[in-house]
C-alpha positions as CSV (number, residue, x, y, z in Angstrom):
1,X,0.3,-0.4,-0.2
2,X,2.7,2.4,1.1
3,X,6.3,3.2,-0.8
4,X,7.2,4.3,2.5
5,X,6.7,2.8,5.9
6,X,4.9,5.2,9.3
7,X,7.7,6.4,11.2
8,X,5.5,8.0,13.9
9,X,2.9,10.8,14.1
10,X,6.0,12.6,16.2
11,X,8.1,13.0,13.2
12,X,6.2,13.9,10.7
13,X,2.7,14.7,10.0
14,X,2.3,12.3,7.0
15,X,5.0,10.2,7.3
16,X,3.4,7.3,4.5
17,X,3.1,7.7,0.9
18,X,0.9,6.4,-1.7
19,X,2.1,6.7,-5.4
20,X,4.0,9.9,-3.9
21,X,0.7,11.3,-1.9
22,X,1.8,11.8,1.7
23,X,-0.6,10.2,3.7
24,X,-1.3,7.6,6.8
25,X,-1.8,4.2,6.7
26,X,-4.4,3.5,9.5
27,X,-6.0,-0.1,9.4
28,X,-5.9,-1.1,5.9
29,X,-6.6,2.2,4.8
30,X,-4.7,4.6,3.6
31,X,-5.3,8.8,4.1
32,X,-3.8,11.1,2.1
33,X,-2.9,14.5,3.8
34,X,-4.3,16.3,1.0
35,X,-8.1,16.7,1.2
36,X,-7.9,13.9,4.3
37,X,-8.8,11.6,1.3
38,X,-8.9,7.9,1.8
39,X,-7.2,6.7,-1.1
40,X,-7.0,3.0,-0.6
41,X,-9.0,0.4,1.2
42,X,-8.1,-3.4,1.4
43,X,-10.3,-6.2,2.5
44,X,-9.3,-9.1,4.8
45,X,-8.8,-11.0,1.2
46,X,-6.1,-8.1,0.2
47,X,-8.5,-6.9,-2.2
48,X,-8.4,-3.2,-3.3
49,X,-11.8,-1.5,-3.0
50,X,-11.3,1.3,-3.9
51,X,-10.2,3.2,-7.1
52,X,-7.2,5.9,-7.3
53,X,-6.0,6.9,-10.7
54,X,-2.6,6.6,-11.8
55,X,-2.5,9.5,-13.8
56,X,-3.9,11.4,-10.6
57,X,-2.9,14.9,-9.5
58,X,-2.6,16.3,-6.1
59,X,0.3,17.7,-4.0
60,X,3.2,15.4,-3.7
61,X,6.5,14.9,-1.0
62,X,8.1,18.6,-1.0
63,X,5.1,20.6,-2.7
64,X,3.7,23.5,-0.6
65,X,1.3,23.1,2.1
66,X,-2.0,23.5,-0.3
67,X,-3.0,27.1,1.8
68,X,-3.7,28.7,-1.5
69,X,-5.9,25.9,-2.7
70,X,-4.3,25.8,-6.2
71,X,-3.3,22.0,-5.6
72,X,-4.4,19.7,-8.2
73,X,-7.3,17.2,-7.1
74,X,-6.7,13.6,-6.2
75,X,-8.6,11.6,-9.0
76,X,-10.0,8.3,-6.7
77,X,-10.9,7.0,-3.2
78,X,-13.0,9.4,-1.6
79,X,-12.7,13.3,-2.2
80,X,-14.5,15.5,-0.2
81,X,-16.8,17.8,-2.4
82,X,-17.8,21.1,-0.2
83,X,-19.0,23.6,0.1
84,X,-20.5,22.9,-3.3
85,X,-21.7,19.8,-5.2
86,X,-20.4,19.3,-8.5
87,X,-20.4,22.4,-10.7
88,X,-23.9,23.6,-9.0
89,X,-23.1,26.5,-8.0
90,X,-20.5,29.6,-8.5
91,X,-17.9,28.2,-6.8
92,X,-15.0,25.6,-8.4
93,X,-16.3,22.3,-8.9
94,X,-16.6,20.3,-6.2
95,X,-15.8,22.9,-3.5
96,X,-12.0,23.7,-2.2
97,X,-11.9,21.3,0.7
98,X,-10.4,18.5,-1.1
99,X,-7.5,20.7,-2.3
100,X,-6.3,21.8,1.3
101,X,-3.6,20.1,3.5
102,X,-5.3,18.2,6.7
103,X,-3.7,18.6,10.2
104,X,-3.5,15.0,11.7
105,X,-5.8,15.3,15.1
106,X,-5.4,11.8,16.6
107,X,-3.9,8.9,15.5
108,X,-2.7,5.4,18.0
109,X,-1.5,3.5,15.1
110,X,-3.9,1.4,14.5
111,X,-7.2,1.4,12.6
112,X,-8.4,4.8,13.4
113,X,-7.8,8.1,12.6
114,X,-8.9,12.1,12.5
115,X,-8.4,14.7,11.0
116,X,-9.1,18.4,10.6
117,X,-9.2,21.5,8.7
118,X,-10.9,25.2,9.2
119,X,-11.6,27.9,6.5
120,X,-8.3,30.3,6.0
121,X,-7.9,33.5,3.7
122,X,-7.8,31.8,0.8
123,X,-11.1,29.7,1.7
124,X,-13.0,33.1,2.4
125,X,-12.0,35.0,-0.4
126,X,-14.0,32.4,-2.2
127,X,-17.1,31.4,0.0
128,X,-17.0,33.9,3.1
129,X,-17.8,31.8,6.2
130,X,-15.8,30.6,8.8
131,X,-16.3,26.8,9.4
132,X,-14.0,23.5,11.0
133,X,-14.5,20.3,9.9
134,X,-13.5,16.8,11.1
135,X,-12.8,13.6,9.1
136,X,-13.1,10.0,11.3
137,X,-11.8,7.4,9.2
138,X,-11.8,3.6,10.8
139,X,-10.8,1.0,8.0
140,X,-10.9,-3.0,9.5
141,X,-10.4,-6.2,7.4
142,X,-14.2,-5.8,6.9
143,X,-15.3,-2.7,7.2
144,X,-14.5,0.9,6.1
145,X,-16.5,3.7,7.9
146,X,-15.8,7.3,7.4
147,X,-17.7,10.2,9.4
148,X,-17.4,14.2,8.2
149,X,-18.4,16.9,10.5
150,X,-18.8,20.6,9.4
151,X,-19.3,23.0,12.4
152,X,-20.5,26.5,11.5
153,X,-17.7,28.4,13.4
154,X,-18.7,32.0,12.6
155,X,-21.3,34.4,13.7
156,X,-23.9,34.0,10.7
157,X,-25.6,31.3,9.0
158,X,-24.1,29.2,6.4
159,X,-25.4,26.7,3.8
160,X,-23.5,24.3,1.5
161,X,-24.2,21.1,-0.4
162,X,-21.8,18.1,0.5
163,X,-20.5,14.8,-1.3
164,X,-18.8,11.7,0.0
165,X,-17.1,11.2,-3.7
166,X,-16.2,7.4,-3.3
167,X,-14.9,5.5,-6.6
168,X,-15.3,1.9,-5.9
169,X,-12.8,-0.4,-7.5
170,X,-14.5,-3.3,-10.0
171,X,-12.9,-5.5,-12.2
172,X,-15.3,-4.9,-15.3
173,X,-18.6,-1.8,-14.3
174,X,-20.1,-3.7,-17.3
175,X,-20.5,-7.1,-15.2
176,X,-21.2,-5.4,-12.0
177,X,-24.5,-4.3,-10.8
178,X,-26.0,-1.6,-7.7
179,X,-28.3,-3.4,-5.5
180,X,-31.3,-1.3,-3.8
181,X,-32.4,1.5,-6.0
182,X,-35.7,0.5,-7.7
183,X,-38.4,3.0,-7.3
184,X,-36.5,5.5,-6.2
185,X,-36.9,9.1,-8.2
186,X,-33.1,10.1,-9.3
187,X,-32.2,13.9,-11.4
188,X,-30.2,12.8,-14.7
189,X,-27.5,15.2,-15.3
190,X,-27.1,13.7,-18.6
191,X,-30.3,14.5,-19.7
192,X,-30.7,17.9,-18.1
193,X,-31.4,17.1,-14.9
194,X,-34.7,16.0,-15.2
195,X,-36.2,13.6,-13.1
196,X,-37.1,9.9,-13.5
197,X,-38.0,7.1,-11.2
198,X,-35.7,3.9,-11.7
199,X,-38.0,1.0,-12.5
200,X,-35.3,-1.7,-12.9
201,X,-34.5,-3.8,-9.5
202,X,-30.2,-3.7,-10.7
203,X,-28.6,-0.6,-11.5
204,X,-26.4,-1.8,-14.4
205,X,-23.9,0.3,-15.9
206,X,-23.0,-0.1,-20.0
207,X,-21.8,3.8,-20.3
208,X,-21.4,7.3,-19.0
209,X,-24.3,7.8,-16.0
210,X,-24.6,10.6,-14.0
211,X,-27.5,10.3,-11.1
212,X,-28.7,12.0,-8.1
213,X,-30.9,9.7,-6.6
214,X,-33.3,11.6,-4.1
215,X,-34.3,9.9,-0.3
216,X,-32.6,6.2,-1.5
217,X,-32.5,4.1,0.9
218,X,-29.9,4.1,3.6
219,X,-28.5,0.5,2.1
220,X,-27.4,-0.3,-0.9
221,X,-24.9,-3.1,-2.0
222,X,-22.7,-3.6,-5.1
223,X,-22.5,-7.1,-6.3
224,X,-20.0,-8.5,-9.0
225,X,-18.8,-11.7,-10.1
226,X,-16.2,-13.7,-8.4
227,X,-16.2,-11.1,-5.4
228,X,-17.6,-10.9,-2.1
229,X,-20.5,-8.3,-2.3
230,X,-20.0,-5.0,-0.6
231,X,-22.6,-2.8,1.5
232,X,-22.8,0.6,1.2
233,X,-24.5,2.5,3.9
234,X,-25.0,5.9,4.4
235,X,-26.1,8.0,7.4
236,X,-26.9,12.3,7.4
237,X,-26.6,12.3,4.1
238,X,-30.0,13.4,1.9
239,X,-29.1,11.9,-1.5
240,X,-26.7,9.3,-3.3
241,X,-25.3,9.7,-6.6
242,X,-23.9,7.6,-8.5
243,X,-21.7,7.9,-11.5
244,X,-19.4,6.9,-14.4
245,X,-17.9,9.4,-16.8
246,X,-18.3,6.4,-19.6
247,X,-15.9,6.1,-22.5
248,X,-16.0,9.0,-24.5
249,X,-16.0,11.0,-21.1
250,X,-12.5,8.9,-20.2
251,X,-10.8,9.8,-22.6
252,X,-11.3,13.5,-22.6
253,X,-9.9,13.8,-18.7
254,X,-6.3,14.1,-18.7
255,X,-5.7,12.9,-15.3
256,X,-7.6,9.3,-15.8
257,X,-6.8,7.0,-18.1
258,X,-8.7,5.9,-21.3
259,X,-9.9,3.0,-19.7
260,X,-10.5,3.8,-16.4
261,X,-14.5,3.9,-16.5
262,X,-14.3,0.3,-17.2
263,X,-12.6,-0.6,-13.5
264,X,-14.6,2.3,-11.1
265,X,-18.5,3.1,-10.1
266,X,-18.7,6.3,-7.9
267,X,-21.5,6.0,-5.0
268,X,-21.5,9.0,-3.4
269,X,-23.7,10.2,0.0
270,X,-24.1,13.6,-0.4
271,X,-26.2,16.4,0.1
272,X,-27.6,17.9,-3.5
273,X,-31.3,18.8,-3.6
274,X,-31.3,20.9,-0.5
275,X,-28.3,22.4,0.5
276,X,-27.2,21.7,4.6
277,X,-27.8,25.1,6.8
278,X,-26.5,25.6,9.5
279,X,-26.6,28.1,12.0
280,X,-23.8,29.8,13.7
281,X,-21.9,26.8,16.3
282,X,-24.0,24.2,15.0
283,X,-22.7,21.1,13.4
284,X,-23.6,18.3,10.9
285,X,-22.1,15.0,10.5
286,X,-22.8,12.8,7.4
287,X,-21.2,9.0,7.4
288,X,-20.4,6.0,4.8
289,X,-19.5,3.1,5.4
290,X,-18.5,0.1,3.3
291,X,-18.6,-3.2,4.3
292,X,-18.1,-6.7,3.3
293,X,-21.3,-9.0,2.7
294,X,-20.9,-12.8,4.0
């Protein structure tokens, strides 16, 4: 998983690396310092369950601290979209928190890790609100749990959209099926966000797909041949997003292999349709949990 092994929290804030990206190994996961982004989770069979593009950008060893928000996004793992989901607003796509260097707050060398970040001058130029964010990760052999907490630390109300933009690794997405969304209405971003209700019991992916499911079940299951099913649970998030760029859009992404669309499926815990609204001092928490079935 790592190109360099943990030298201890006291020697460096991010002592490990994966694909040149500094971070911390926590149990069966690797968490990047940039964006508090979980980039890898290996299950009990040592199978990688998250997709990370081999062409990804991101802050590498020796780069700046990311305070100016100019770091390229890391393509894969579980990026945090905040305070704006995708291009639905005036902010940069998916906001800015995924470009920031976070601070480790708690790690005992085991499977649990907490990282923090807060607003700075650069974020306030884009979004004039004070906030504190905390990402908690627990990664065992059978279960990955990610919980994001956002607190309004300012003196005025704020609102935001947010997602855990999780890239799941699959052998061939055309052979995978996502179960649990039958009869759920979704906004189809490939057709001007027209509202559609899914009729089929299993969602299968043959090409581009970009859907925001409204009020979905809290439990979905990803199946693919020869692999233990993956249970995908969420709490605190009102929507679920399912995305795959398909072959044509994959070619247009500079940080993504042309055939990368075959090996990933984004299933995202999200608040997209209705923003989260926080009064001064108020907090919100949303989580996504991946676990093996059987």
